[in-house]
C-alpha positions in Angstrom: 59.9 73.6 120.1 58.1 75.3 117.2 57.7 78.4 119.3 61.4 78.3 120.2 62.4 78.0 116.6 60.1 80.9 115.6 61.5 83.1 118.3 65.1 82.3 117.4 64.3 82.9 113.7 62.7 86.3 114.6 65.8 87.1 116.6 68.1 86.1 113.8 66.1 88.2 111.3 66.2 91.2 113.6 70.0 90.8 114.1 70.5 90.5 110.4 68.5 93.6 109.6 70.3 95.6 112.3 73.6 94.2 111.0 72.9 95.3 107.5 72.0 98.8 108.7 75.3 98.8 110.6 77.5 98.0 107.7 75.5 100.1 105.2 77.8 103.1 105.7 80.6 101.0 104.1 78.6 100.7 100.9 77.1 104.2 101.0 80.5 105.9 101.6 81.9 104.7 98.3 78.8 104.6 96.2 79.4 106.5 92.9 76.6 108.9 92.2 78.6 111.7 90.6 76.9 113.8 88.0 78.5 114.9 84.7 78.8 118.5 85.9 78.6 120.1 89.4 77.5 123.7 89.5 78.3 126.0 92.4 75.4 128.3 92.4 75.5 131.8 94.0 72.7 133.1 91.9 69.1 132.5 92.7 68.4 128.7 92.5 65.6 129.3 90.0 68.1 130.6 87.4 70.7 127.9 88.1 68.2 125.1 87.9 66.8 126.6 84.6 70.3 126.8 83.1 71.1 123.3 84.2 67.9 121.7 82.9 68.2 123.5 79.6 71.8 122.4 79.2 70.9 118.8 80.1 68.4 118.8 77.2 71.0 120.3 74.8 73.9 118.1 75.7 72.3 114.9 77.2 74.5 115.1 80.3 73.6 115.3 84.0 74.1 118.6 85.9 73.9 118.9 89.7 73.2 122.3 91.2 74.4 123.2 94.7 73.2 126.6 96.1 75.8 128.4 98.2 75.9 132.1 99.1 78.7 134.0 97.5 81.1 134.7 100.4 80.7 131.1 101.6 81.3 129.8 98.0 84.5 131.9 97.9 85.7 130.5 101.2 85.1 126.9 100.0 87.2 127.5 96.9 90.0 129.0 99.1 89.9 126.1 101.5 90.2 123.5 98.7 93.3 125.2 97.3 92.6 124.8 93.6 91.1 121.3 94.0 87.5 122.3 93.9 84.7 119.8 93.9 82.8 122.0 91.5 83.1 122.4 87.7 81.5 125.8 87.2 80.8 128.7 89.6 77.6 130.6 88.5 76.5 133.8 90.1 77.5 136.1 92.9 79.0 139.6 92.6 82.0 139.8 90.3 84.1 141.1 93.2 84.2 137.6 94.7 85.3 136.1 91.3 88.0 138.8 91.0 89.3 137.8 94.5 89.3 134.2 93.5 91.1 135.1 90.3 93.8 137.0 92.2 94.3 134.0 94.5 94.8 131.7 91.5 91.6 129.7 92.1 90.1 130.1 88.6 91.3 128.8 85.3 91.4 130.7 82.0 88.5 130.3 79.6 89.8 131.8 76.3 87.1 130.4 74.1 84.2 132.4 75.7 82.6 134.9 73.4 82.9 138.3 75.2 82.0 140.6 72.2 78.7 141.6 73.9 80.3 142.3 77.3 81.7 145.7 78.4 85.4 145.5 79.2 84.9 146.3 82.9 82.5 143.4 83.2 84.8 140.5 82.3 88.3 139.2 82.4 90.1 136.1 81.0 88.8 134.1 83.9 85.4 135.5 84.9 82.5 136.8 82.8 79.5 138.9 83.7 76.2 137.2 83.0 73.6 139.3 84.8 73.2 142.5 86.8 71.2 143.7 89.7 70.8 147.0 91.5 71.0 147.3 95.3 67.7 148.4 96.7 65.1 148.2 99.4 62.4 145.5 99.1 59.4 146.6 101.1 55.8 145.6 101.4 53.6 147.8 99.3 51.8 149.2 102.3 55.1 150.3 103.9 56.4 151.7 100.7 53.5 154.2 100.4 53.6 155.1 104.1 55.7 157.8 105.8 57.7 155.1 107.4 58.8 153.7 104.1 62.6 153.7 103.3 63.7 156.1 100.6 67.3 156.8 101.4 70.2 154.8 103.0 70.2 157.4 105.8 66.7 156.4 106.8 68.1 153.1 108.0 69.8 154.8 110.9 66.6 156.0 112.5 63.8 153.8 111.0 61.2 152.1 113.2 61.0 149.2 110.8 62.6 145.8 111.7 65.0 145.1 108.9 66.2 141.9 107.4 69.8 142.3 106.2 72.1 139.8 104.4 75.1 138.8 106.4 78.5 139.9 105.1 80.0 136.7 106.5 78.3 134.6 103.8 76.5 136.9 101.3 77.9 138.8 98.3 74.9 141.1 98.4 76.0 142.2 101.9 79.5 142.8 100.7 78.2 145.1 98.0 76.1 146.9 100.7 79.2 147.5 102.8 81.2 148.8 99.8 78.4 151.2 98.9 78.4 152.7 102.4 82.2 153.0 102.4 82.1 155.0 99.1 79.0 157.0 100.2 80.6 158.3 103.3 84.1 158.5 101.9 85.5 157.1 105.1 85.5 153.5 106.3 85.3 154.5 109.9 82.1 156.6 109.3 80.7 153.8 107.3 81.2 151.4 110.1 79.5 153.8 112.6 76.5 154.0 110.2 76.4 150.2 109.9 76.3 149.9 113.7 73.2 152.1 113.7 71.7 149.9 111.0 72.5 146.9 113.2 70.4 148.4 116.0 67.3 148.2 113.8 68.1 144.8 112.2 65.7 142.0 113.0 68.0 139.2 111.7 71.0 138.6 109.4 70.4 136.0 106.8 73.0 133.9 104.9 72.1 134.7 101.4 71.2 137.9 99.5 68.3 136.0 97.9 66.6 135.5 101.3 65.5 139.0 102.4 63.1 139.6 99.5 61.3 136.2 100.2 61.1 136.9 103.9 59.4 140.2 103.3 57.1 138.5 100.8 55.9 135.9 103.4 55.4 138.6 106.1 58.4 138.0 108.3 59.5 141.7 108.0 58.2 144.9 106.3 61.5 145.8 104.7 64.9 144.4 103.6 68.0 145.1 101.7 68.6 143.1 98.5 69.2 143.3 94.7 66.1 144.5 92.8 65.8 141.4 90.6 65.1 139.2 93.7 62.3 141.5 94.9 60.8 141.8 91.4 60.8 138.0 91.2 58.8 137.8 94.4 56.3 140.3 93.1 56.1 138.3 89.9 55.0 135.3 92.0 52.2 137.4 93.5 53.8 138.8 96.7 52.7 142.3 97.7 56.3 143.8 97.6 57.9 146.7 95.8 61.4 147.8 94.9 62.7 151.2 96.1 66.0 152.6 95.0 67.8 154.8 97.6 67.7 158.5 96.5 71.2 159.1 98.0 72.8 156.7 95.6 73.3 153.0 95.4 75.5 150.2 94.1 75.0 147.2 91.8 76.3 143.8 91.1 77.6 142.2 88.0 76.8 138.5 88.6 79.7 136.5 87.1 80.5 132.9 86.0 83.9 131.2 86.1 85.7 127.9 86.1 87.2 126.9 89.5 90.5 125.1 89.3 90.1 121.4 90.2 92.1 118.2 89.9 89.9 116.9 87.0 89.1 119.7 84.6 86.2 118.9 82.4 85.6 120.0 78.8 81.9 120.0 79.5 82.6 122.7 82.0 84.0 124.9 79.3 81.0 124.2 77.1 78.6 125.0 79.9 80.4 128.3 80.7 80.3 129.3 77.0 76.6 128.7 76.9 75.8 130.5 80.2 77.7 133.6 79.0 76.1 133.5 75.6 73.1 135.8 74.8 70.8 132.7 74.9 72.0 131.8 78.4 71.7 135.4 79.7 68.2 135.7 78.1 67.1 132.6 80.0 68.1 134.2 83.3 66.1 137.3 82.3 63.1 135.2 81.4 62.9 133.1 84.6 64.0 135.6 87.2 63.7 139.1 85.6 67.5 139.6 85.8 69.2 142.3 83.7 71.6 140.8 81.2 75.1 142.1 80.8 75.3 141.6 77.1 74.7 144.9 75.4 73.0 143.0 72.5 70.1 142.2 74.8 67.2 144.5 75.8 67.2 146.1 79.2 70.8 145.2 79.8 72.4 146.4 83.1 74.5 149.2 81.6 71.4 150.9 80.1 69.4 150.5 83.3 72.2 152.2 85.3 72.4 155.1 82.9 68.7 155.7 83.2 68.3 155.2 86.9 68.7 158.9 87.7 70.7 158.5 91.0 74.4 158.3 91.9 76.0 154.9 91.3 78.8 153.7 93.6 81.3 150.9 92.9 81.4 151.0 89.1 84.6 148.9 88.9 84.3 145.3 90.3 88.1 144.8 90.2 88.7 147.9 92.4 85.9 147.0 94.8 87.4 143.5 95.3 90.7 144.9 96.8 89.3 145.7 100.2 86.3 143.3 100.2 87.8 140.9 102.8 89.2 143.6 105.0 85.9 145.4 105.1 84.0 142.3 106.0 86.4 141.5 108.9 86.0 145.1 110.1 82.2 144.8 110.1 82.5 141.5 112.0 84.6 143.0 114.8 83.0 146.4 115.1 79.4 145.7 114.3 78.5 142.0 114.6 80.8 141.4 117.7 81.1 144.8 119.3 83.0 145.0 122.6 81.3 146.2 125.7 82.7 149.7 125.2 81.1 150.0 121.8 77.5 149.3 122.8 76.2 152.7 121.7 76.9 153.7 118.1 78.7 157.0 117.9 77.3 160.0 116.0 78.4 160.1 112.4 79.0 162.9 110.0 77.1 163.4 106.8 78.3 161.4 103.7 80.6 163.2 101.4 79.4 163.5 97.8 81.5 162.0 95.1 84.3 161.2 97.5 86.6 158.5 96.2 88.1 156.1 98.8 91.7 155.2 97.9 92.4 151.5 97.5 95.3 152.0 99.9 93.3 154.0 102.5 93.8 152.6 106.0 91.2 150.1 107.0 92.2 148.3 110.2 92.3 144.5 110.0 90.0 142.6 112.3 92.2 139.5 112.5 93.1 140.3 116.1 89.7 139.1 117.4 90.3 138.4 121.1 88.5 136.4 123.8 86.8 139.6 124.9 85.1 139.9 121.5 83.3 136.6 122.2 82.1 137.5 125.7 78.7 139.1 124.8 77.9 136.2 122.5 78.9 133.6 125.1 76.7 135.3 127.7 73.8 135.4 125.2 74.3 131.7 124.4 74.5 130.8 128.1 71.3 132.7 128.8 69.3 130.9 126.1 70.6 127.5 126.8 70.2 127.8 130.6 66.5 128.7 130.2 66.0 125.9 127.7 67.8 123.4 130.0 65.7 124.5 133.0 62.5 124.1 130.9 63.6 120.7 129.6 64.3 119.5 133.1 61.0 120.6 134.5 59.2 119.0 131.5 61.3 115.8 132.2 60.1 115.7 135.8 56.5 116.2 134.7 56.7 113.4 132.2 58.8 110.9 134.1 56.8 111.0 137.4 53.5 110.0 135.8 55.2 107.2 133.9 56.5 105.7 137.1 53.7 106.5 139.4 50.8 105.4 137.2 52.0 102.9 134.6 52.8 99.2 134.9 54.4 99.1 131.5 56.5 102.2 131.6 58.6 101.3 128.5 55.4 101.4 126.3 54.7 105.0 127.3 58.3 106.1 127.3 58.5 105.8 123.5 55.9 108.5 122.8 57.5 110.7 125.5 60.8 110.4 123.5 59.3 111.5 120.2 60.3 115.2 120.5 63.9 114.1 120.7 63.5 112.9 117.1 62.5 116.3 115.8 65.2 118.9 115.1 64.7 122.1 117.1 64.4 124.2 114.0 61.4 122.1 112.9 59.8 122.5 116.4 60.4 126.3 116.1 58.9 126.4 112.7 55.8 124.5 113.9 55.4 126.9 116.8 55.6 129.8 114.4 53.0 128.2 112.3 50.8 128.0 115.4 51.3 131.7 116.2 54.6 132.0 118.0 56.7 135.1 117.0 59.6 134.4 114.6 63.1 135.6 115.5 62.1 135.6 119.2 64.3 134.3 122.0 61.1 132.8 123.6 60.4 130.7 120.5 63.9 129.4 120.5 63.9 128.6 124.2 60.6 126.7 124.0 61.7 124.8 120.9 65.0 123.8 122.5 63.3 122.8 125.8 60.8 120.6 124.0 63.5 118.9 121.9 65.8 118.3 124.9 63.1 117.2 127.4 63.1 113.5 126.4 66.7 113.2 127.5 65.8 114.6 130.9 63.0 112.0 130.9 65.5 109.2 130.2 67.8 110.3 133.0 65.0 110.7 135.5 63.5 107.4 134.5 66.7 105.5 134.9 67.1 106.8 138.5 63.4 106.5 139.4 63.4 102.9 138.3 65.0 102.1 141.7 61.9 103.5 143.4 59.9 100.3 143.8 56.8 98.9 145.3 58.6 97.1 148.1 60.1 100.2 149.6 56.9 102.2 149.5 54.8 99.3 150.9 57.2 99.0 153.8 57.0 102.7 154.5 53.2 102.6 154.4 53.1 99.6 156.7 55.1 101.6 159.3 52.5 104.4 158.9 54.6 106.9 156.9 52.4 109.7 155.4 52.7 110.5 151.7 54.7 113.6 152.4 57.4 111.6 154.2 57.5 108.9 151.5 58.1 111.6 148.9 60.7 113.3 151.1 62.7 110.2 152.2 62.4 107.9 149.1 61.4 109.8 146.0 63.0 113.3 146.4 66.6 112.0 146.8 66.3 110.1 143.6 64.9 113.2 141.8 67.7 115.4 143.2 70.3 112.9 142.1 69.0 113.1 138.5 68.3 116.9 138.4 71.9 118.1 138.0 73.0 115.7 135.3 69.6 116.2 133.5 69.9 120.0 133.7 73.6 119.9 132.6 73.0 117.6 129.7 69.9 119.4 128.4 71.6 122.8 128.8 74.6 121.7 126.8 72.3 120.3 124.1 70.6 123.7 123.9 74.0 125.4 123.8 75.1 123.1 121.0 72.1 123.8 118.7 72.8 125.3 115.3 69.3 124.7 113.8 66.8 126.9 115.7 69.5 129.4 116.4 70.4 129.6 112.7 66.9 129.7 111.3 65.1 131.9 113.9 67.9 133.9 115.6 67.7 137.7 115.9 70.6 139.9 114.7 72.6 139.0 117.8 74.8 135.9 117.2 75.1 132.7 119.2 78.4 130.9 119.6 77.6 127.7 117.5 76.2 129.8 114.6 79.1 132.2 114.8 81.6 129.3 114.6 79.7 127.7 111.7 79.6 131.0 109.8 83.2 131.7 110.5 84.3 128.4 109.1 82.1 128.7 106.1 83.2 132.3 105.3 86.9 131.8 105.8 87.0 134.3 108.6 90.1 134.2 110.9 90.3 130.6 112.1 91.0 131.8 115.6 87.3 132.5 116.0 86.1 128.9 115.7 89.2 127.7 117.6 88.4 130.1 120.5 84.8 128.9 120.5 85.9 125.2 120.5 88.2 125.9 123.5 85.3 127.6 125.3 83.1 124.5 124.9 85.9 122.2 126.0 86.5 124.3 129.1 82.9 124.6 130.1 82.4 120.9 129.4 85.3 120.0 131.7 83.9 122.2 134.5 80.4 120.8 134.1 81.8 117.3 134.2 83.5 118.0 137.5 80.2 119.3 139.0 78.1 116.5 137.6 80.4 113.7 138.8 80.5 115.2 142.3 76.7 115.1 142.5 76.0 111.9 140.7 77.5 108.4 141.3 76.4 106.0 138.6 76.3 103.1 141.2 74.5 105.1 143.9 71.1 103.4 143.3 70.7 99.7 142.4 67.2 98.5 141.8 66.0 95.6 144.0 64.0 94.1 141.3 64.3 93.7 137.5 60.6 93.7 136.8 58.6 96.8 135.7 57.7 99.0 138.7 54.2 98.6 140.1 51.9 101.7 139.9 52.4 103.7 143.0 49.5 106.2 142.6 47.6 104.5 145.4 50.4 105.4 147.8 51.1 108.9 146.5 47.7 110.1 145.2 48.3 113.8 145.7 51.6 113.8 143.8 50.2 111.5 141.2 47.3 113.8 140.5 49.3 117.0 140.5 51.8 116.0 137.8 49.1 115.0 135.3 48.2 118.5 134.0 51.9 119.2 133.2 52.1 115.9 131.3 48.9 116.7 129.4 50.2 120.1 128.4 53.3 118.5 127.0 51.3 115.8 125.2 49.0 118.4 123.6 51.9 120.6 122.5 53.8 117.6 121.1 50.7 116.4 119.3 50.2 119.8 117.8 53.8 119.9 116.6 53.5 116.5 115.0 50.2 117.4 113.3 51.8 120.5 111.8 54.8 118.5 110.7 52.5 116.0 108.9 50.5 118.7 107.2 53.7 120.4 106.1 55.2 117.1 104.9 52.1 116.2 103.0 52.1 119.6 101.2 55.8 119.2 100.4 55.4 115.7 99.0 52.5 116.7 96.8 54.0 120.0 95.4 57.7 120.0 95.8 59.4 116.6 96.5 61.4 114.9 93.8 62.4 111.2 93.7 66.1 112.2 93.4 66.0 114.3 96.5 64.1 111.7 98.5 66.6 109.0 97.4 69.5 111.2 98.5 67.9 112.0 101.8 67.2 108.3 102.6 70.7 107.3 101.5 72.4 109.9 103.8 70.0 109.2 106.7 70.9 105.5 106.5 74.5 106.5 106.6 74.0 108.3 109.8 71.7 105.8 111.3 74.2 103.0 110.6 76.2 104.5 113.4 73.5 103.8 116.0 73.9 100.0 116.4 77.6 100.3 116.1 77.9 102.9 118.8 75.3 101.1 121.0 77.3 97.9 120.9 80.6 99.6 121.7 79.0 101.7 124.4 77.5 98.5 125.9 80.9 96.7 126.0 82.7 99.7 127.5 79.9 100.3 130.1 79.8 96.6 131.3 83.6 96.4 131.6 85.0 96.7 135.2 87.4 99.6 134.8 90.3 100.1 137.3 89.6 103.9 137.4 85.9 104.3 136.7 85.7 107.9 137.8 88.4 108.8 135.2 86.6 106.9 132.5 83.3 108.7 133.4 85.0 112.1 133.4 86.6 111.4 130.0 83.4 110.3 128.3 81.3 113.0 129.8 83.7 115.7 128.7 83.7 114.1 125.2 79.9 114.0 125.1 79.4 117.6 126.1 82.2 118.8 123.8 81.5 116.7 120.7 78.7 118.7 119.0 80.5 122.0 118.7 84.2 121.5 119.7 84.3 118.1 117.9 82.8 119.4 114.8 85.1 122.4 114.7 88.1 120.2 115.4 87.3 117.7 112.6 86.7 120.6 110.2 90.0 122.3 110.9 92.1 119.1 110.9 90.7 117.5 107.7 90.0 120.6 105.5 93.5 120.3 104.1 95.8 117.3 103.4 98.1 116.3 106.3 101.7 116.4 105.0 105.2 116.0 106.3 107.5 117.8 103.9 106.6 116.8 100.4 104.8 113.6 101.4 101.1 113.5 102.0 100.3 111.4 105.1 96.5 111.8 104.9 94.6 113.2 102.0 91.9 115.9 102.5 88.8 114.3 103.9 86.5 117.3 104.1 84.1 118.3 101.3 82.5 116.7 98.3 85.8 116.5 96.3 87.5 114.3 99.0 87.6 110.6 99.6 84.1 109.1 99.7 82.6 112.5 98.8 83.4 113.8 102.3 81.0 111.4 104.0 83.8 109.5 105.8 84.4 112.7 107.8 80.7 112.8 108.6 80.7 109.3 110.0 83.8 110.0 112.1 82.4 113.2 113.5 79.1 111.6 114.5 80.9 108.8 116.2 82.5 111.5 118.4 79.0 112.2 119.6 77.4 108.8 119.6 80.1 106.8 121.5 80.1 108.8 124.7 76.3 109.1 124.6 76.0 105.4 124.2 78.4 104.7 127.1 76.4 106.8 129.5 73.0 105.6 128.4 74.2 102.0 128.7 75.8 102.7 132.1 72.5 104.0 133.4 70.6 101.1 131.9 72.9 98.5 133.5 72.5 99.8 137.0 69.7 97.5 138.0 71.3 94.3 136.6 74.9 94.5 137.5 74.5 92.3 140.5 72.6 89.7 138.5 75.3 89.9 135.8 78.0 89.2 138.3 76.1 86.3 139.8 75.5 84.7 136.3 79.2 85.1 135.4 80.3 83.6 138.7 78.1 80.6 137.9 80.0 80.1 134.7 77.7 81.7 132.2 79.3 83.3 129.1 79.1 87.0 128.4 76.8 86.3 125.4 74.4 84.1 127.4 74.3 86.6 130.3 73.4 89.3 127.8 70.6 87.3 126.2 69.2 85.8 129.4 69.7 88.6 132.0 70.4 91.9 130.4 68.0 92.1 127.5 64.9 90.6 129.1 65.3 92.8 132.2 66.2 96.0 130.3 64.1 95.8 127.1 62.4 99.1 127.7 65.6 100.9 128.6 67.6 99.5 125.7 64.8 100.6 123.3 65.2 104.0 125.0 68.9 103.9 124.3 68.2 103.3 120.6 65.7 106.1 120.6 68.0 108.5 122.3 71.0 107.7 120.0 68.8 107.9 116.9 67.3 111.2 118.1 70.7 112.6 118.9 72.2 111.8 115.5 69.1 112.6 113.4 67.8 115.7 115.1 71.1 117.5 116.0 72.4 119.6 113.3 75.8 119.7 115.1 78.3 118.3 114.7 77.2 117.3 111.2 76.7 120.9 110.1 80.4 121.6 110.5 81.5 118.8 108.1 78.8 117.7 105.7 79.6 118.3 102.1 77.8 121.3 100.6 74.6 120.2 98.9 74.1 117.3 101.3 70.5 116.1 101.8 71.0 115.0 105.4 67.7 116.4 106.9 69.0 118.1 110.1 71.6 120.0 108.0 69.7 120.5 104.7 66.9 122.2 106.5 69.1 125.1 107.7 69.3 127.1 104.5 65.6 126.3 103.8 64.6 127.6 107.3 66.6 130.8 106.9 64.9 131.3 103.5 61.5 130.9 105.1 60.6 127.8 103.2 58.5 126.3 106.1 56.9 123.4 104.2 60.3 122.0 103.3 61.6 122.5 106.8 58.6 120.6 108.2 59.0 117.8 105.6 62.7 117.3 106.3 62.0 117.2 110.0 59.4 114.5 109.3 61.9 112.5 107.2 64.5 112.8 110.0 62.0 111.6 112.7 60.8 108.8 110.4 64.3 107.6 109.8 65.0 107.5 113.5 61.7 105.6 114.1 62.9 103.0 111.6 66.0 102.4 113.7 64.0 102.3 116.9 61.6 99.8 115.4 64.5 97.5 114.5 65.7 97.8 118.0 62.3 96.9 119.4 62.1 93.9 117.0 65.5 92.7 118.1 65.0 93.2 121.9 61.4 91.8 121.8 62.4 88.7 119.8 65.3 88.0 122.1 63.2 88.5 125.2 60.6 86.0 123.9 62.9 83.1 123.8 65.0 84.0 126.8 63.0 81.7 129.1 64.2 78.7 127.1 67.8 79.8 127.4 67.6 80.3 131.1 66.8 76.7 131.6 70.3 75.8 130.3 72.1 78.5 132.4 
């Protein structure tokens, strides 16, 4: 009796803990942790943090800094329609602030002292606070070599792989486009030149602060950026140098402004006044070697431009802003997404000296992006994902076979096999790069995606192989069947039944990745990353809509193929115990799969060791208690979805549906579509209030300024992924006990008692696998969360994206470790619950 009480107590404790985790999102959603001021930072984070910390000391108020590239920041202000979640916008070229001013997104700031600012470098709404000159940032060795870049024209024929900021998200890139337009005197010739530059581009990065750092850490020998970012890297000890193009260049006036928002703060006015003051500008010059705008300070930007000795383009930010959006769209259509007829850049004429481009000169809009513009990107995405899915399926076979051929307690060994599913692909790619794999390589991306997806192939194969039991094999051996025939007649059909769904699912997982393809992609885009950048940059909404429709269409076709090849009730295990080792009956096969499993184990162990080293370095030198707290809080919010979705999935899977094939088709299509199409759909629907006439039916739910800080949308979006995944995982898990469940219910047992006495004891290992798979899906997949998380979120799988693009490998590895650890906590709770329930199930059976 004492043992029974202890078992029941353990079960109750496990249920209570899992229950608390399940309802934690309700408390976390509405937890108030808002700072006194929220700063939208499009300057280097070093400067924004210095300004924020100094202001906190002065005014005794809390200031939160969120780093967002300029074009993306502008798009966020546009999408919120004068209800910004930010109090002050600091940094980014003034052209973007001018565009925001023209759209009515900024409020006036009449009390700011502008006596030290040139008239062209401020208005009543925005104010120049620093300047930078567009330049090349090159390694010192390359700078002094014949290959070094000295003119813009060198970019068209260089042998150097370049790192270039993306105009979709970066203000630096927008300045670069404008310089080329003015240098050639013709937008069309500038676009042709940019296509030649694209041919030599290693990768496009989201922020103009990233290229200098990537050159500093050796990812590329040369990049395009503002000079102050390169000088900052040199100041930190990097072997890099600034080179100003001899054929003229442009500059930025980094500005600060006050976005319109529902709650306008007086503290925001004070902060802006201080940032624009000579003291604030001097602080930026001190910490990041930026050139101040105030003519009262030494080495101000006007003086530097006068003494540079080369032609200067774009001396009026207001004029440059007029065609900014159109030029970016033209670049997107004709350079980033060229049609098949534009593969070879056409020859271009020489740039015309001192030619002025009229503000009204024709510059064709690129809003008419068509399906054909997405075809090359779709083919590229299909290629990468197919290779990754094939690799994941092969790895799945190599792992699942040893588990079932050689192990009595398969569920003990299946947990380590599932560990790679808990690691975001970007983290795996970063670990591979740390071990010597080439960055920005398709091979690195394919291997990372395959390793991450392989545990899901293991799960599917394991569920099917669980019906391959000792009795069947022993009977075959008794009748004299050789090993080859046993494999051909008994094992091979089960493997074939699992191959198509395993390959389809892992391929779609790879095609839905936005982490490895964001942080390590080459200059050629992939569909998920293109959709994410299009949403964040405010590009024509038809682009993400088209991509969402592509994913829904392919998901529907894949569903049809998979359901024709796999019937969930095809195999029913003849026993509910763990399979007996079969290596004595299949010795050749058992021995042949071991090397593949060992390779996988060694590679996984290497990745985990690298992650732990990176996490240790990060915790020692970088981590802050505030960031860790936010990361844990948001991870719990996501993990709270796991038990909820598992319970709902179990109830749906065990129900006897009148049209099971239709239910399977619906859930499989939803599962495959959810990461990309679901994320895009939720973003587009909830980015604005839903109204009928003058009445708001549903307020805006997207972004930090919305209800519950935007986290309600995050929960809804992840449920789109978790529910169909839970349904299928539970359906596979219940295959071997459906007959026993029916028998128990026919004998009068309740659903609860049947679950406790039949399902959980028989399927403990599989149910733990379900918890692991769901936790891994939600914690390691950047999509769909990346489409909806509020900017500045610390959710690991999304927060690591800008860090990975920036080349901050220690932070990427640390966040990956945090994501995996959070998922392991959920799995451990699942193990505790299932184990404690199984322990006392024998007592319950007596009363059945």
